[in-house]
PDB file as gemmi writes it, atoms N, CA and C in Angstrom:
CRYST1    1.000    1.000    1.000  90.00  90.00  90.00 P 1                      
ATOM      1  N   LEU A   1      83.949  33.730 -72.081  1.00  0.00           N  
ATOM      2  CA  LEU A   1      82.855  33.773 -71.442  1.00  0.00           C  
ATOM      3  C   LEU A   1      82.566  34.865 -71.233  1.00  0.00           C  
ATOM      4  N   ARG A   2      81.204  35.677 -71.052  1.00  0.00           N  
ATOM      5  CA  ARG A   2      80.873  36.910 -70.571  1.00  0.00           C  
ATOM      6  C   ARG A   2      79.852  36.930 -70.207  1.00  0.00           C  
ATOM      7  N   SER A   3      79.431  38.128 -68.938  1.00  0.00           N  
ATOM      8  CA  SER A   3      77.689  37.964 -68.517  1.00  0.00           C  
ATOM      9  C   SER A   3      77.107  36.545 -68.243  1.00  0.00           C  
ATOM     10  N   GLU A   4      78.189  35.864 -67.313  1.00  0.00           N  
ATOM     11  CA  GLU A   4      78.011  34.363 -66.607  1.00  0.00           C  
ATOM     12  C   GLU A   4      76.510  34.586 -65.336  1.00  0.00           C  
ATOM     13  N   VAL A   5      75.459  33.778 -65.701  1.00  0.00           N  
ATOM     14  CA  VAL A   5      74.488  34.272 -64.338  1.00  0.00           C  
ATOM     15  C   VAL A   5      74.395  32.407 -64.285  1.00  0.00           C  
ATOM     16  N   VAL A   6      74.126  32.230 -62.917  1.00  0.00           N  
ATOM     17  CA  VAL A   6      73.540  30.947 -62.526  1.00  0.00           C  
ATOM     18  C   VAL A   6      71.974  31.581 -62.005  1.00  0.00           C  
ATOM     19  N   ASP A   7      70.906  31.155 -62.176  1.00  0.00           N  
ATOM     20  CA  ASP A   7      69.735  31.424 -61.387  1.00  0.00           C  
ATOM     21  C   ASP A   7      69.522  32.681 -61.100  1.00  0.00           C  
ATOM     22  N   GLY A   8      70.015  33.438 -62.591  1.00  0.00           N  
ATOM     23  CA  GLY A   8      69.683  34.942 -62.323  1.00  0.00           C  
ATOM     24  C   GLY A   8      71.010  35.683 -61.772  1.00  0.00           C  
ATOM     25  N   LYS A   9      71.758  34.952 -61.183  1.00  0.00           N  
ATOM     26  CA  LYS A   9      72.660  36.092 -60.231  1.00  0.00           C  
ATOM     27  C   LYS A   9      73.937  35.428 -60.717  1.00  0.00           C  
ATOM     28  N   PRO A  10      74.551  36.762 -61.035  1.00  0.00           N  
ATOM     29  CA  PRO A  10      76.068  36.857 -61.411  1.00  0.00           C  
ATOM     30  C   PRO A  10      76.824  36.263 -60.898  1.00  0.00           C  
ATOM     31  N   PHE A  11      77.881  35.615 -61.232  1.00  0.00           N  
ATOM     32  CA  PHE A  11      79.013  35.246 -60.746  1.00  0.00           C  
ATOM     33  C   PHE A  11      80.388  35.375 -61.919  1.00  0.00           C  
ATOM     34  N   ARG A  12      81.524  35.044 -61.264  1.00  0.00           N  
ATOM     35  CA  ARG A  12      82.900  35.278 -62.276  1.00  0.00           C  
ATOM     36  C   ARG A  12      82.897  33.773 -62.333  1.00  0.00           C  
ATOM     37  N   TRP A  13      83.543  33.564 -63.722  1.00  0.00           N  
ATOM     38  CA  TRP A  13      83.991  31.965 -64.004  1.00  0.00           C  
ATOM     39  C   TRP A  13      85.419  31.789 -63.544  1.00  0.00           C  
ATOM     40  N   THR A  14      85.714  31.265 -62.666  1.00  0.00           N  
ATOM     41  CA  THR A  14      86.782  30.671 -62.203  1.00  0.00           C  
ATOM     42  C   THR A  14      87.274  29.305 -62.271  1.00  0.00           C  
ATOM     43  N   PRO A  15      88.519  28.849 -62.479  1.00  0.00           N  
ATOM     44  CA  PRO A  15      88.912  27.121 -62.340  1.00  0.00           C  
ATOM     45  C   PRO A  15      88.333  26.920 -61.345  1.00  0.00           C  
ATOM     46  N   SER A  16      88.370  27.366 -60.340  1.00  0.00           N  
ATOM     47  CA  SER A  16      87.551  26.767 -58.934  1.00  0.00           C  
ATOM     48  C   SER A  16      85.951  26.874 -59.141  1.00  0.00           C  
ATOM     49  N   PHE A  17      85.182  27.221 -60.018  1.00  0.00           N  
ATOM     50  CA  PHE A  17      83.705  26.825 -60.043  1.00  0.00           C  
ATOM     51  C   PHE A  17      83.357  25.846 -60.332  1.00  0.00           C  
ATOM     52  N   VAL A  18      82.415  25.101 -59.378  1.00  0.00           N  
ATOM     53  CA  VAL A  18      81.647  24.187 -59.688  1.00  0.00           C  
ATOM     54  C   VAL A  18      80.348  24.125 -60.478  1.00  0.00           C  
ATOM     55  N   ILE A  19      80.375  23.486 -61.554  1.00  0.00           N  
ATOM     56  CA  ILE A  19      79.057  23.396 -62.502  1.00  0.00           C  
ATOM     57  C   ILE A  19      77.851  23.138 -61.890  1.00  0.00           C  
ATOM     58  N   PRO A  20      77.003  23.982 -61.284  1.00  0.00           N  
ATOM     59  CA  PRO A  20      75.806  23.254 -60.553  1.00  0.00           C  
ATOM     60  C   PRO A  20      75.161  22.022 -61.165  1.00  0.00           C  
ATOM     61  N   VAL A  21      74.458  21.254 -60.470  1.00  0.00           N  
ATOM     62  CA  VAL A  21      73.874  20.180 -60.864  1.00  0.00           C  
ATOM     63  C   VAL A  21      72.125  20.453 -61.534  1.00  0.00           C  
ATOM     64  N   ASP A  22      71.922  21.384 -60.826  1.00  0.00           N  
ATOM     65  CA  ASP A  22      70.619  22.022 -61.443  1.00  0.00           C  
ATOM     66  C   ASP A  22      70.422  23.580 -61.182  1.00  0.00           C  
ATOM     67  N   GLY A  23      69.473  23.938 -62.149  1.00  0.00           N  
ATOM     68  CA  GLY A  23      69.408  25.364 -62.003  1.00  0.00           C  
ATOM     69  C   GLY A  23      69.706  25.580 -63.812  1.00  0.00           C  
ATOM     70  N   LEU A  24      69.554  27.223 -63.893  1.00  0.00           N  
ATOM     71  CA  LEU A  24      69.807  27.809 -64.819  1.00  0.00           C  
ATOM     72  C   LEU A  24      71.361  28.367 -65.413  1.00  0.00           C  
ATOM     73  N   LEU A  25      72.436  27.915 -65.956  1.00  0.00           N  
ATOM     74  CA  LEU A  25      73.244  28.401 -66.585  1.00  0.00           C  
ATOM     75  C   LEU A  25      73.414  29.404 -67.620  1.00  0.00           C  
ATOM     76  N   GLN A  26      73.541  30.466 -67.587  1.00  0.00           N  
ATOM     77  CA  GLN A  26      73.416  31.399 -68.744  1.00  0.00           C  
ATOM     78  C   GLN A  26      75.026  31.822 -68.844  1.00  0.00           C  
ATOM     79  N   PHE A  27      75.476  32.376 -70.163  1.00  0.00           N  
ATOM     80  CA  PHE A  27      76.451  32.790 -69.976  1.00  0.00           C  
ATOM     81  C   PHE A  27      76.410  32.915 -71.632  1.00  0.00           C  
ATOM     82  N   TYR A  28      77.371  34.647 -72.365  1.00  0.00           N  
ATOM     83  CA  TYR A  28      77.525  34.402 -73.707  1.00  0.00           C  
ATOM     84  C   TYR A  28      78.980  33.768 -73.778  1.00  0.00           C  
ATOM     85  N   TYR A  29      79.169  33.205 -74.896  1.00  0.00           N  
ATOM     86  CA  TYR A  29      80.556  32.580 -75.431  1.00  0.00           C  
ATOM     87  C   TYR A  29      81.207  33.303 -76.630  1.00  0.00           C  
ATOM     88  N   VAL A  30      82.093  33.887 -76.772  1.00  0.00           N  
ATOM     89  CA  VAL A  30      82.481  34.475 -78.118  1.00  0.00           C  
ATOM     90  C   VAL A  30      84.168  33.995 -78.334  1.00  0.00           C  
ATOM     91  N   SER A  31      84.180  33.458 -79.862  1.00  0.00           N  
ATOM     92  CA  SER A  31      85.607  32.783 -80.153  1.00  0.00           C  
ATOM     93  C   SER A  31      86.301  33.524 -80.471  1.00  0.00           C  
ATOM     94  N   PRO A  32      87.196  33.942 -80.492  1.00  0.00           N  
ATOM     95  CA  PRO A  32      87.786  35.274 -81.027  1.00  0.00           C  
ATOM     96  C   PRO A  32      87.756  34.704 -82.708  1.00  0.00           C  
ATOM     97  N   ARG A  33      87.882  35.759 -83.697  1.00  0.00           N  
ATOM     98  CA  ARG A  33      88.665  35.212 -85.266  1.00  0.00           C  
ATOM     99  C   ARG A  33      89.726  35.404 -85.242  1.00  0.00           C  
ATOM    100  N   ARG A  34      90.471  34.287 -86.062  1.00  0.00           N  
ATOM    101  CA  ARG A  34      91.580  34.491 -86.809  1.00  0.00           C  
ATOM    102  C   ARG A  34      92.121  35.657 -87.593  1.00  0.00           C  
ATOM    103  N   ALA A  35      93.121  35.738 -87.868  1.00  0.00           N  
ATOM    104  CA  ALA A  35      93.320  37.453 -88.619  1.00  0.00           C  
ATOM    105  C   ALA A  35      93.443  36.418 -90.462  1.00  0.00           C  
ATOM    106  N   SER A  36      93.020  37.138 -90.851  1.00  0.00           N  
ATOM    107  CA  SER A  36      92.669  36.684 -92.439  1.00  0.00           C  
ATOM    108  C   SER A  36      93.745  36.827 -92.881  1.00  0.00           C  
ATOM    109  N   LYS A  37      94.272  35.844 -94.066  1.00  0.00           N  
ATOM    110  CA  LYS A  37      95.619  35.953 -94.736  1.00  0.00           C  
ATOM    111  C   LYS A  37      95.910  37.101 -95.873  1.00  0.00           C  
ATOM    112  N   ALA A  38      94.922  37.947 -95.613  1.00  0.00           N  
ATOM    113  CA  ALA A  38      95.218  39.478 -96.284  1.00  0.00           C  
ATOM    114  C   ALA A  38      95.319  40.521 -95.501  1.00  0.00           C  
ATOM    115  N   GLU A  39      94.673  40.358 -94.380  1.00  0.00           N  
ATOM    116  CA  GLU A  39      95.096  41.444 -93.136  1.00  0.00           C  
ATOM    117  C   GLU A  39      96.955  41.769 -92.960  1.00  0.00           C  
ATOM    118  N   LYS A  40      97.320  43.034 -92.823  1.00  0.00           N  
ATOM    119  CA  LYS A  40      98.265  43.446 -92.562  1.00  0.00           C  
ATOM    120  C   LYS A  40      98.875  43.198 -91.349  1.00  0.00           C  
ATOM    121  N   ALA A  41     100.061  42.863 -90.282  1.00  0.00           N  
ATOM    122  CA  ALA A  41     100.023  42.965 -89.081  1.00  0.00           C  
ATOM    123  C   ALA A  41     100.327  44.566 -88.933  1.00  0.00           C  
ATOM    124  N   MET A  42      99.642  45.029 -87.636  1.00  0.00           N  
ATOM    125  CA  MET A  42      99.877  46.566 -87.187  1.00  0.00           C  
ATOM    126  C   MET A  42     101.582  46.688 -87.478  1.00  0.00           C  
ATOM    127  N   GLY A  43     101.835  48.352 -86.892  1.00  0.00           N  
ATOM    128  CA  GLY A  43     103.098  48.590 -87.041  1.00  0.00           C  
ATOM    129  C   GLY A  43     103.425  48.369 -85.621  1.00  0.00           C  
ATOM    130  N   THR A  44     104.727  48.447 -85.419  1.00  0.00           N  
ATOM    131  CA  THR A  44     105.073  48.609 -84.317  1.00  0.00           C  
ATOM    132  C   THR A  44     104.783  49.751 -83.611  1.00  0.00           C  
ATOM    133  N   LEU A  45     105.061  51.038 -83.949  1.00  0.00           N  
ATOM    134  CA  LEU A  45     104.468  51.989 -83.332  1.00  0.00           C  
ATOM    135  C   LEU A  45     103.191  52.252 -82.618  1.00  0.00           C  
ATOM    136  N   GLY A  46     102.523  51.326 -83.196  1.00  0.00           N  
ATOM    137  CA  GLY A  46     100.942  50.928 -82.627  1.00  0.00           C  
ATOM    138  C   GLY A  46     100.968  50.299 -81.420  1.00  0.00           C  
ATOM    139  N   ILE A  47     101.835  49.270 -81.416  1.00  0.00           N  
ATOM    140  CA  ILE A  47     102.134  48.460 -80.131  1.00  0.00           C  
ATOM    141  C   ILE A  47     102.901  48.365 -79.475  1.00  0.00           C  
ATOM    142  N   GLN A  48     103.525  49.657 -79.662  1.00  0.00           N  
ATOM    143  CA  GLN A  48     104.457  50.805 -78.446  1.00  0.00           C  
ATOM    144  C   GLN A  48     103.674  51.313 -77.604  1.00  0.00           C  
ATOM    145  N   HIS A  49     102.976  52.592 -78.379  1.00  0.00           N  
ATOM    146  CA  HIS A  49     101.785  52.675 -77.631  1.00  0.00           C  
ATOM    147  C   HIS A  49     101.040  52.046 -77.090  1.00  0.00           C  
ATOM    148  N   LEU A  50     100.396  50.990 -77.177  1.00  0.00           N  
ATOM    149  CA  LEU A  50      99.466  49.886 -76.528  1.00  0.00           C  
ATOM    150  C   LEU A  50     100.295  49.679 -75.410  1.00  0.00           C  
ATOM    151  N   CYS A  51     101.418  49.306 -75.448  1.00  0.00           N  
ATOM    152  CA  CYS A  51     102.578  48.737 -74.437  1.00  0.00           C  
ATOM    153  C   CYS A  51     102.391  50.001 -73.428  1.00  0.00           C  
ATOM    154  N   ALA A  52     102.526  51.161 -73.769  1.00  0.00           N  
ATOM    155  CA  ALA A  52     103.068  52.301 -72.552  1.00  0.00           C  
ATOM    156  C   ALA A  52     101.708  51.950 -71.815  1.00  0.00           C  
ATOM    157  N   LEU A  53     100.451  52.037 -72.469  1.00  0.00           N  
ATOM    158  CA  LEU A  53      99.273  52.287 -72.018  1.00  0.00           C  
ATOM    159  C   LEU A  53      99.198  51.096 -70.847  1.00  0.00           C  
ATOM    160  N   TYR A  54      99.537  50.014 -71.180  1.00  0.00           N  
ATOM    161  CA  TYR A  54      99.005  49.120 -70.313  1.00  0.00           C  
ATOM    162  C   TYR A  54     100.461  49.036 -69.452  1.00  0.00           C  
ATOM    163  N   ALA A  55     101.522  49.663 -69.522  1.00  0.00           N  
ATOM    164  CA  ALA A  55     102.830  50.037 -68.505  1.00  0.00           C  
ATOM    165  C   ALA A  55     102.395  51.428 -67.762  1.00  0.00           C  
ATOM    166  N   SER A  56     101.592  52.179 -67.995  1.00  0.00           N  
ATOM    167  CA  SER A  56     101.131  53.116 -67.305  1.00  0.00           C  
ATOM    168  C   SER A  56     100.798  53.038 -65.860  1.00  0.00           C  
ATOM    169  N   PRO A  57     101.015  53.549 -64.970  1.00  0.00           N  
ATOM    170  CA  PRO A  57     100.515  53.662 -63.588  1.00  0.00           C  
ATOM    171  C   PRO A  57      99.084  53.607 -63.225  1.00  0.00           C  
ATOM    172  N   ALA A  58      98.396  54.207 -64.253  1.00  0.00           N  
ATOM    173  CA  ALA A  58      96.641  54.344 -64.103  1.00  0.00           C  
ATOM    174  C   ALA A  58      95.609  53.035 -64.440  1.00  0.00           C  
ATOM    175  N   VAL A  59      96.811  51.918 -65.554  1.00  0.00           N  
ATOM    176  CA  VAL A  59      96.084  50.664 -65.813  1.00  0.00           C  
ATOM    177  C   VAL A  59      96.826  49.839 -65.021  1.00  0.00           C  
ATOM    178  N   GLN A  60      98.171  50.119 -64.203  1.00  0.00           N  
ATOM    179  CA  GLN A  60      98.485  49.021 -63.687  1.00  0.00           C  
ATOM    180  C   GLN A  60      97.997  48.682 -62.306  1.00  0.00           C  
ATOM    181  N   VAL A  61      97.364  49.739 -61.782  1.00  0.00           N  
ATOM    182  CA  VAL A  61      96.671  49.663 -60.484  1.00  0.00           C  
ATOM    183  C   VAL A  61      95.071  48.978 -60.437  1.00  0.00           C  
ATOM    184  N   LEU A  62      94.755  48.896 -61.829  1.00  0.00           N  
ATOM    185  CA  LEU A  62      93.356  48.278 -61.773  1.00  0.00           C  
ATOM    186  C   LEU A  62      93.553  47.051 -61.380  1.00  0.00           C  
ATOM    187  N   GLY A  63      92.765  46.511 -60.491  1.00  0.00           N  
ATOM    188  CA  GLY A  63      92.444  44.973 -59.996  1.00  0.00           C  
ATOM    189  C   GLY A  63      91.775  44.212 -60.702  1.00  0.00           C  
ATOM    190  N   GLY A  64      92.081  42.746 -60.641  1.00  0.00           N  
ATOM    191  CA  GLY A  64      91.108  41.599 -60.666  1.00  0.00           C  
ATOM    192  C   GLY A  64      91.726  40.939 -62.357  1.00  0.00           C  
ATOM    193  N   THR A  65      90.105  41.329 -62.842  1.00  0.00           N  
ATOM    194  CA  THR A  65      90.663  40.479 -64.217  1.00  0.00           C  
ATOM    195  C   THR A  65      90.720  42.041 -65.178  1.00  0.00           C  
ATOM    196  N   MET A  66      90.651  43.583 -64.777  1.00  0.00           N  
ATOM    197  CA  MET A  66      89.838  44.460 -65.554  1.00  0.00           C  
ATOM    198  C   MET A  66      90.844  44.768 -66.569  1.00  0.00           C  
ATOM    199  N   ARG A  67      92.621  44.663 -66.369  1.00  0.00           N  
ATOM    200  CA  ARG A  67      93.107  44.714 -67.417  1.00  0.00           C  
ATOM    201  C   ARG A  67      92.610  43.914 -68.661  1.00  0.00           C  
ATOM    202  N   VAL A  68      92.763  42.451 -68.374  1.00  0.00           N  
ATOM    203  CA  VAL A  68      92.647  41.598 -69.470  1.00  0.00           C  
ATOM    204  C   VAL A  68      91.052  41.860 -70.189  1.00  0.00           C  
ATOM    205  N   ASP A  69      90.330  42.189 -69.267  1.00  0.00           N  
ATOM    206  CA  ASP A  69      88.619  42.439 -69.803  1.00  0.00           C  
ATOM    207  C   ASP A  69      88.856  43.472 -70.617  1.00  0.00           C  
ATOM    208  N   ALA A  70      89.543  44.493 -70.352  1.00  0.00           N  
ATOM    209  CA  ALA A  70      89.805  45.568 -71.160  1.00  0.00           C  
ATOM    210  C   ALA A  70      90.463  45.461 -72.715  1.00  0.00           C  
ATOM    211  N   LEU A  71      91.633  44.205 -72.614  1.00  0.00           N  
ATOM    212  CA  LEU A  71      92.120  43.634 -73.888  1.00  0.00           C  
ATOM    213  C   LEU A  71      90.941  43.108 -74.423  1.00  0.00           C  
ATOM    214  N   ARG A  72      90.346  42.052 -74.071  1.00  0.00           N  
ATOM    215  CA  ARG A  72      89.456  41.136 -74.190  1.00  0.00           C  
ATOM    216  C   ARG A  72      88.175  41.989 -75.467  1.00  0.00           C  
ATOM    217  N   ARG A  73      87.638  43.391 -75.176  1.00  0.00           N  
ATOM    218  CA  ARG A  73      87.010  43.889 -75.813  1.00  0.00           C  
ATOM    219  C   ARG A  73      87.528  44.545 -76.918  1.00  0.00           C  
ATOM    220  N   TYR A  74      88.749  44.633 -77.235  1.00  0.00           N  
ATOM    221  CA  TYR A  74      89.369  45.070 -78.819  1.00  0.00           C  
ATOM    222  C   TYR A  74      90.314  44.118 -79.357  1.00  0.00           C  
ATOM    223  N   VAL A  75      90.364  42.936 -78.583  1.00  0.00           N  
ATOM    224  CA  VAL A  75      91.401  42.336 -79.368  1.00  0.00           C  
ATOM    225  C   VAL A  75      91.169  41.845 -80.848  1.00  0.00           C  
ATOM    226  N   TRP A  76      90.147  41.938 -81.129  1.00  0.00           N  
ATOM    227  CA  TRP A  76      89.415  41.240 -82.539  1.00  0.00           C  
ATOM    228  C   TRP A  76      90.234  42.051 -83.527  1.00  0.00           C  
ATOM    229  N   ARG A  77      90.402  43.410 -83.189  1.00  0.00           N  
ATOM    230  CA  ARG A  77      90.807  44.626 -84.089  1.00  0.00           C  
ATOM    231  C   ARG A  77      92.030  44.489 -84.558  1.00  0.00           C  
ATOM    232  N   LEU A  78      93.034  43.748 -83.749  1.00  0.00           N  
ATOM    233  CA  LEU A  78      94.205  43.971 -83.969  1.00  0.00           C  
ATOM    234  C   LEU A  78      94.822  42.721 -84.915  1.00  0.00           C  
ATOM    235  N   THR A  79      95.919  43.029 -85.382  1.00  0.00           N  
ATOM    236  CA  THR A  79      96.671  41.781 -86.327  1.00  0.00           C  
ATOM    237  C   THR A  79      98.085  41.878 -85.958  1.00  0.00           C  
ATOM    238  N   LEU A  80      98.611  40.864 -85.437  1.00  0.00           N  
ATOM    239  CA  LEU A  80      99.938  41.344 -84.825  1.00  0.00           C  
ATOM    240  C   LEU A  80     100.930  39.844 -85.539  1.00  0.00           C  
ATOM    241  N   THR A  81     101.790  40.591 -84.800  1.00  0.00           N  
ATOM    242  CA  THR A  81     103.174  39.452 -85.370  1.00  0.00           C  
ATOM    243  C   THR A  81     103.862  39.036 -83.955  1.00  0.00           C  
ATOM    244  N   SER A  82     104.231  37.660 -83.807  1.00  0.00           N  
ATOM    245  CA  SER A  82     105.214  37.377 -82.927  1.00  0.00           C  
ATOM    246  C   SER A  82     105.351  38.188 -81.914  1.00  0.00           C  
ATOM    247  N   GLU A  83     106.325  38.909 -82.175  1.00  0.00           N  
ATOM    248  CA  GLU A  83     107.475  39.799 -81.537  1.00  0.00           C  
ATOM    249  C   GLU A  83     105.959  40.999 -80.653  1.00  0.00           C  
ATOM    250  N   HIS A  84     105.059  41.312 -81.270  1.00  0.00           N  
ATOM    251  CA  HIS A  84     104.090  42.579 -80.984  1.00  0.00           C  
ATOM    252  C   HIS A  84     103.661  41.510 -79.389  1.00  0.00           C  
ATOM    253  N   VAL A  85     103.057  40.127 -79.521  1.00  0.00           N  
ATOM    254  CA  VAL A  85     102.610  39.545 -78.265  1.00  0.00           C  
ATOM    255  C   VAL A  85     103.846  39.169 -77.303  1.00  0.00           C  
ATOM    256  N   GLY A  86     104.725  39.330 -77.535  1.00  0.00           N  
ATOM    257  CA  GLY A  86     106.167  39.179 -76.444  1.00  0.00           C  
ATOM    258  C   GLY A  86     106.236  40.426 -76.010  1.00  0.00           C  
ATOM    259  N   MET A  87     105.985  41.805 -76.978  1.00  0.00           N  
ATOM    260  CA  MET A  87     106.196  43.099 -76.025  1.00  0.00           C  
ATOM    261  C   MET A  87     104.781  43.276 -75.566  1.00  0.00           C  
ATOM    262  N   ILE A  88     104.016  42.998 -75.536  1.00  0.00           N  
ATOM    263  CA  ILE A  88     102.596  42.963 -74.907  1.00  0.00           C  
ATOM    264  C   ILE A  88     102.748  42.298 -73.579  1.00  0.00           C  
ATOM    265  N   LEU A  89     102.953  40.768 -73.673  1.00  0.00           N  
ATOM    266  CA  LEU A  89     102.997  40.159 -72.586  1.00  0.00           C  
ATOM    267  C   LEU A  89     104.424  40.806 -71.439  1.00  0.00           C  
ATOM    268  N   ARG A  90     105.334  41.088 -72.082  1.00  0.00           N  
ATOM    269  CA  ARG A  90     106.198  41.816 -70.969  1.00  0.00           C  
ATOM    270  C   ARG A  90     105.930  43.120 -70.249  1.00  0.00           C  
ATOM    271  N   VAL A  91     104.899  43.828 -70.785  1.00  0.00           N  
ATOM    272  CA  VAL A  91     104.494  45.037 -69.741  1.00  0.00           C  
ATOM    273  C   VAL A  91     103.359  44.715 -69.385  1.00  0.00           C  
ATOM    274  N   LEU A  92     102.576  43.059 -68.820  1.00  0.00           N  
ATOM    275  CA  LEU A  92     101.541  42.924 -68.309  1.00  0.00           C  
ATOM    276  C   LEU A  92     102.103  41.953 -66.881  1.00  0.00           C  
ATOM    277  N   PRO A  93     101.359  42.710 -65.635  1.00  0.00           N  
ATOM    278  CA  PRO A  93     101.767  41.464 -64.727  1.00  0.00           C  
ATOM    279  C   PRO A  93     101.672  40.326 -64.860  1.00  0.00           C  
ATOM    280  N   SER A  94     102.148  39.370 -64.033  1.00  0.00           N  
ATOM    281  CA  SER A  94     102.341  38.044 -64.323  1.00  0.00           C  
ATOM    282  C   SER A  94     101.241  37.131 -64.279  1.00  0.00           C  
ATOM    283  N   GLN A  95     100.307  37.493 -63.634  1.00  0.00           N  
ATOM    284  CA  GLN A  95      98.906  37.077 -63.356  1.00  0.00           C  
ATOM    285  C   GLN A  95      98.207  37.235 -64.520  1.00  0.00           C  
ATOM    286  N   ASP A  96      98.723  38.443 -65.299  1.00  0.00           N  
ATOM    287  CA  ASP A  96      97.796  38.999 -66.579  1.00  0.00           C  
ATOM    288  C   ASP A  96      98.330  38.075 -67.813  1.00  0.00           C  
ATOM    289  N   ARG A  97      99.350  37.286 -68.085  1.00  0.00           N  
ATOM    290  CA  ARG A  97     100.083  36.930 -68.943  1.00  0.00           C  
ATOM    291  C   ARG A  97      99.309  35.828 -69.588  1.00  0.00           C  
ATOM    292  N   ARG A  98      98.927  34.853 -68.858  1.00  0.00           N  
ATOM    293  CA  ARG A  98      98.510  34.049 -69.389  1.00  0.00           C  
ATOM    294  C   ARG A  98      96.605  33.814 -70.436  1.00  0.00           C  
ATOM    295  N   PRO A  99      96.026  34.724 -69.316  1.00  0.00           N  
ATOM    296  CA  PRO A  99      95.238  34.893 -70.028  1.00  0.00           C  
ATOM    297  C   PRO A  99      95.033  35.923 -71.635  1.00  0.00           C  
ATOM    298  N   ALA A 100      96.159  36.873 -71.030  1.00  0.00           N  
ATOM    299  CA  ALA A 100      96.070  37.699 -72.243  1.00  0.00           C  
ATOM    300  C   ALA A 100      96.832  37.102 -73.565  1.00  0.00           C  
ATOM    301  N   TYR A 101      97.388  36.019 -73.205  1.00  0.00           N  
ATOM    302  CA  TYR A 101      98.146  34.807 -74.476  1.00  0.00           C  
ATOM    303  C   TYR A 101      97.030  34.437 -75.367  1.00  0.00           C  
ATOM    304  N   VAL A 102      96.396  33.752 -74.195  1.00  0.00           N  
ATOM    305  CA  VAL A 102      94.876  32.868 -74.970  1.00  0.00           C  
ATOM    306  C   VAL A 102      94.255  33.864 -76.511  1.00  0.00           C  
ATOM    307  N   LEU A 103      94.038  35.128 -75.617  1.00  0.00           N  
ATOM    308  CA  LEU A 103      93.497  35.929 -76.437  1.00  0.00           C  
ATOM    309  C   LEU A 103      93.929  36.490 -77.488  1.00  0.00           C  
ATOM    310  N   LEU A 104      95.336  36.881 -77.749  1.00  0.00           N  
ATOM    311  CA  LEU A 104      96.138  37.325 -78.413  1.00  0.00           C  
ATOM    312  C   LEU A 104      96.513  35.973 -79.205  1.00  0.00           C  
ATOM    313  N   GLN A 105      96.571  35.180 -79.296  1.00  0.00           N  
ATOM    314  CA  GLN A 105      97.601  34.057 -80.409  1.00  0.00           C  
ATOM    315  C   GLN A 105      96.562  33.777 -81.489  1.00  0.00           C  
ATOM    316  N   SER A 106      95.315  34.042 -81.301  1.00  0.00           N  
ATOM    317  CA  SER A 106      94.039  34.039 -82.254  1.00  0.00           C  
ATOM    318  C   SER A 106      94.256  34.742 -83.615  1.00  0.00           C  
ATOM    319  N   ARG A 107      95.195  36.218 -83.252  1.00  0.00           N  
ATOM    320  CA  ARG A 107      95.368  37.263 -84.016  1.00  0.00           C  
ATOM    321  C   ARG A 107      97.045  37.449 -84.625  1.00  0.00           C  
ATOM    322  N   VAL A 108      97.598  36.315 -84.375  1.00  0.00           N  
ATOM    323  CA  VAL A 108      98.931  36.068 -84.384  1.00  0.00           C  
ATOM    324  C   VAL A 108      99.247  36.120 -86.286  1.00  0.00           C  
ATOM    325  N   LYS A 109     100.197  36.596 -87.063  1.00  0.00           N  
ATOM    326  CA  LYS A 109      99.758  36.245 -88.218  1.00  0.00           C  
ATOM    327  C   LYS A 109     100.921  35.057 -88.427  1.00  0.00           C  
ATOM    328  N   ASP A 110     102.217  35.192 -88.118  1.00  0.00           N  
ATOM    329  CA  ASP A 110     103.015  34.422 -88.014  1.00  0.00           C  
ATOM    330  C   ASP A 110     102.833  33.300 -86.754  1.00  0.00           C  
ATOM    331  N   LEU A 111     102.215  32.482 -86.726  1.00  0.00           N  
ATOM    332  CA  LEU A 111     101.792  31.659 -85.516  1.00  0.00           C  
ATOM    333  C   LEU A 111     102.878  30.838 -85.119  1.00  0.00           C  
ATOM    334  N   LYS A 112     103.922  30.346 -86.639  1.00  0.00           N  
ATOM    335  CA  LYS A 112     104.727  29.501 -86.120  1.00  0.00           C  
ATOM    336  C   LYS A 112     106.107  30.038 -85.364  1.00  0.00           C  
ATOM    337  N   ASN A 113     106.039  30.893 -85.557  1.00  0.00           N  
ATOM    338  CA  ASN A 113     106.966  31.620 -84.329  1.00  0.00           C  
ATOM    339  C   ASN A 113     106.830  32.365 -83.081  1.00  0.00           C  
ATOM    340  N   LEU A 114     105.695  32.292 -82.797  1.00  0.00           N  
ATOM    341  CA  LEU A 114     104.650  32.596 -81.808  1.00  0.00           C  
ATOM    342  C   LEU A 114     105.934  31.811 -80.071  1.00  0.00           C  
ATOM    343  N   HIS A 115     105.839  30.444 -80.323  1.00  0.00           N  
ATOM    344  CA  HIS A 115     106.603  29.861 -78.855  1.00  0.00           C  
ATOM    345  C   HIS A 115     107.649  30.440 -78.691  1.00  0.00           C  
ATOM    346  N   ALA A 116     108.518  30.229 -80.047  1.00  0.00           N  
ATOM    347  CA  ALA A 116     110.098  30.643 -79.769  1.00  0.00           C  
ATOM    348  C   ALA A 116     110.280  32.173 -79.065  1.00  0.00           C  
ATOM    349  N   VAL A 117     109.302  32.743 -79.449  1.00  0.00           N  
ATOM    350  CA  VAL A 117     109.374  34.491 -78.972  1.00  0.00           C  
ATOM    351  C   VAL A 117     108.616  34.600 -77.738  1.00  0.00           C  
ATOM    352  N   VAL A 118     107.656  33.946 -77.461  1.00  0.00           N  
ATOM    353  CA  VAL A 118     106.874  33.965 -76.169  1.00  0.00           C  
ATOM    354  C   VAL A 118     107.622  33.300 -74.829  1.00  0.00           C  
ATOM    355  N   PHE A 119     108.167  32.010 -75.549  1.00  0.00           N  
ATOM    356  CA  PHE A 119     108.879  31.225 -74.571  1.00  0.00           C  
ATOM    357  C   PHE A 119     110.258  30.690 -74.982  1.00  0.00           C  
ATOM    358  N   PRO A 120     111.078  31.743 -74.777  1.00  0.00           N  
ATOM    359  CA  PRO A 120     112.491  31.569 -75.687  1.00  0.00           C  
ATOM    360  C   PRO A 120     113.178  30.453 -74.371  1.00  0.00           C  
ATOM    361  N   PRO A 121     114.153  30.063 -75.317  1.00  0.00           N  
ATOM    362  CA  PRO A 121     115.061  28.859 -74.263  1.00  0.00           C  
ATOM    363  C   PRO A 121     116.086  29.820 -73.549  1.00  0.00           C  
ATOM    364  N   PRO A 122     116.142  28.611 -72.351  1.00  0.00           N  
ATOM    365  CA  PRO A 122     117.114  29.792 -71.115  1.00  0.00           C  
ATOM    366  C   PRO A 122     118.333  29.986 -71.511  1.00  0.00           C  
TER     367      PRO A 122                                                      
END                                                                             
């Protein structure tokens, strides 16, 4: 969801948000496109650069949902492997991993391997 508004007043959708019983609720809903069979996964070097950016102090100090919001803006351009998703999630702060996982999983070519890579057995 983006650009959430209730009766003309912006708000941030959170798990604790209660949908109003009256008034006008507006938002944009975007459903990420799955990677097509013809698309090739990006190279590991590109993912390493992305991870270095997200691990940098300049990005780590961003608060709230800004890191995930930035990822949301360009995730549709990425074509990933399960290993790529694991690399990205490892550099993100723990509070960003779940929303990032939700965004990234639609762009994974080898989806059958994703769970084993992201949630390896202990």
